[in-house]
N, C-alpha and C positions, 0 to 999 in steps of 0.2 A: 395488569389487565384493566384496572380502572383508569389509569392514565391514557391507555390506547382508546378506551371508550370516550373519554373526554376529548381527546384529540379528534376522533372521528366526528363527534357531535359538533365541535367548533368548526371543523372543515365544512360539514353540512350547512351549518348556519351561515357561514361567510360565503359559501359558494351558491347556495340555492335560495335562501330567504330573501336577500336583496332583489334578486331577479323576480321572484314571485311577487314581492311587495310592490316593486316598481310597475309590474304589469297590472296590478290591481288598483293602483292609486286613482286613476281617473276612468276606469272602465266599468264601473258598476252598472251604468245605464247605457253604455256604448253599444250600439247595434252593429254587429258584424257585417261586412260587405265584401264582395269580390276584391282580391288584392291584399286583404289582411292575412297575416300568418298567425296560426294558433298552434298550441301544443295540447295534446290529449294524453293523460297518463292514467292508467288504471293500475292501482297498487297490486304488485305480484303477478300481473298479466302482461308480459312483453308483447304478446301477439295482438293485444288490444290497445297498446300505447304507441303513440306517434310523436316523435320529437319536433317535427315541423310539418305543418300542413298549410299550403297556400290555397286559400279559398278561390276556386275557379269562377269564371264568369257566370256560370249557372247558379252559383250560391249554394250548391249542394255537394255532398261527398258521399261515397259509398263506404259504410262502416261495417266491420265484420259482425256477423250474426244479426245486425239490425237493418241492413240494406241502406237505402237512401235516407240521409239526414239533411234537412234544410238548415243552413247556417245563416244565410242572408237575412238581415232584419231581426235577428235574435241576439239576446245578450249571452255572455259567457255562462251565466247562471242557468239560463234556460237550456242551453246546449248540454251542460253538465247534468241537469235533471233528466233530460230525455235519455241520455246515454245510461245514466244510473238506473232509471226505471226500466229501460229496455233490457238491460243485462240482468236485473234482479230477478231471482226466481228460477227461470229457465236455464240460465247460464252460470250465474254466480249467486251465492247466498246474500252477501252484503258487499257489493262492489264499492270500492273507494275511488271515486273518479275526481280528477282535477283538470280543468280546462283553463289555459293561460293564453293571453294575447301576447305574442312575441313581437310583432311589428304591425303598425297601422298601415293602411293603404297609403300609397305615395300621394303627395300633392304635386301639382305641375305649375311652374312659373314660366311665363313666356312674354313676348313683346319686348319692350325696351329695357331688358336686364342684361347683364354681362354674360351670364351662363344660363341660358334657358334650358329647362329640362325638368325631370322628375326628382323629387327630394323626399326623404323620409319625414313623415309627419311626426310632430312632437306635441304633447298636450300644451294648451295655452299658446299656440303658435299664432302670431299676428301677421298681417300682410307685410309689415315692416321687417319682421324676422324672416319671413319667407323670401322676401326680396334680397335680404342679406345673404341667405343661403345660396341664392342664385348670383352672387357676386356684386349685388347692388344695382342701382339704376344706371343706365347709360347716360351720356350727356344730352341725348335727345328725348329722354323720358318726360312725360307729362304726369307729374305725381297727382294731378287732379283728375286723371282719366285712367282709373283702375277698375277693371271688370272682374267679377267673380262668378264662376259657374260651378254648380255642384257636380258630383261624380257622374250624374246622368246627363251632363252637358246642358242643364236647365239654368237659365239666368237667375242668379241670386241677387245681384246688384250691379249696376253699371256706374255707381257712384261711391265706391268703397274708399274709406279713409285708411291711412297706414296703420291705425290702431285697431282696426276691425279684426276680430278673431276668426280664424278659418277652421274648417273641419277636414278630416281625412278625405282624400279624393277630390278636393276642390281644385279648380283651375283658375289661376290668377293671370290676367293679361294686362300689362302696363302699356298704355297708349303712347303715341309719339307726339311730341309738341311740334308746333309749326315754326317756332323760332328757336 
């Protein structure tokens, strides 16, 4: 019996802890936005737990018993606290809520790159790494003409260096050289 318990504990640690840890590494102050994927777990309450939620353009979801919850612009901790407080008392005595970030919103790389398109954001992603995800620069690329816009299509810089760090939802456009 003890060996089975140890085996299950090891399985749990190897299967779940790295995923949870990885999701929490750089997300303490990260503000959620449309396109992010999150997971909500309420211990012992399958009807209140969701393995994967894609945050819609509205930035809001409809959560059982609580109604509309705004996710856009909020941290994982803020969402967890709202759900915990909303369920506490009327619905559950002491809800154990966990909210994890599964995937960041995609970044988009276009212009003079080999494979323009959307790519999964990774923490500490630079322009250079994003361009590498997109297959690298084309022969016509002007590496001194890189523009970055944010997720709302607002210009962040039109003079980006390849070492500049980007954020989830950023749009990178590499210009064309004349020669």
